[in-house]
N, C-alpha and C positions, 0 to 999 in steps of 0.2 A: 504494500500500500504506500503510495507516494503522498507525503505530507509536506506542505509548503513550509518554508523557513519561518514565515510570519505566524503561522498557526502553532508551530512548535514553541515559539517564544511566547505566545499568548497564554498557553496553558502552563500552570505551575503544579509541582507536586503537592499533595495534600498537607505536607508538614510545614509549609511556609505560612507565616502569619499575615503577610501582605496580600491584599486582594489582587486578583489577576487584573491586569490592565485590559481595557477594552480592546478587542482585536482590531487591527488596522483594516482599512478598506480593502475589500477583496479585489484582486486583480481582474482585468477584463477577460482573461482566459478562463477563469473559474466560472464566470457567468454563462459562457457558451459551451462549456465542457472542456475536456483536455484537447490539446492540439492534435489534429489528424482525425478527430472523431467523424467529421463530415465525410472525409475520404473513405473511412471504413464503412460508414453507412451506405454510401453510394456503391461501394464494391459489394457489400452484402446484398443490396437490392438487385444489382446486376446479376450476381450468382443465382439468386432465387428466381429471377426471370429466365435465365438460361435453363435451370432445372425444370421449371414449369413447361418451357417449350420442348424439352426433351421428353417429358412425360406425355405431353399431347402428341408428339410425333410418334412415340411408341404405341399409344392407343389408336391413332389413325392407321398405323401399319397393321396392327392386329385386326382392325375392322376390315381393311382392304383385303388382307389374306383370307379372312373368314368368308368374305363375299365371293372371292375368286374360287375358293374350294367348294363352296356350296353349289355353284353352278354345275360342277362336274358330277356330283353325286345324284343318283336317282334312287328313290326308295322303292324296293321291290314290294309287290302287292302281298299283303299278309294272307296266309292261308285261312280259308273259312272252314270252321268246324260245323258239321251237320249233325253229329251225334254227341251226346254227353260223354265226358271222360269217365271211364270206369273207376270206381273207388272201392277199395276193399272194406268190408264191414269190420268194425272194431271188435276185438275179442270181448267175451262176456266178462263182467267184473269178477274178481277172485272170490270175494265173499258175497254170497247172494242172500244175506239176511235182511229182513225188513227192519225198518227203523225201530219199531216197538221191541222186536226181539233183541236188537243190539243194545238198547237202553236197559232192558231187563237183565241181560247178561252182564252188563257193566255194574248194575246195582247188586246183583248176586255175587259178583267178584269182590265188591267192596265189603259185603257182609260176611264173606267167607263161605258162602253156600255154593254148591255145584250149579253150573248154568244148565238150563234146560234147552232142549232142541226146539227149533221153530217148527210149528205145525203147518205153516203156510207154504 
């Protein structure tokens, strides 16, 4: 960090009993920023403009190539299906107990009694 000589002289360490003198008038350079700032801003804007143009050129090239490749391709006609596709039947469930029998078996197991077979 660059600190001007006038600013260094205006600040005093906290141990001094004399109050700090009022800072001198700021130089004209400090009001407009440090020297060369305008040149750097101009260079930054120029570089951002060039980057934006390169991005636009790349997007335009992609659009052009996409358009040129689209003209060569022809989509083949999709086959028409006249019959449904055969689907295999799902296997029967492993346990074919009804809900009431399942609940009764669970209650019997909790009580410690033997479960009864379903009559359905």
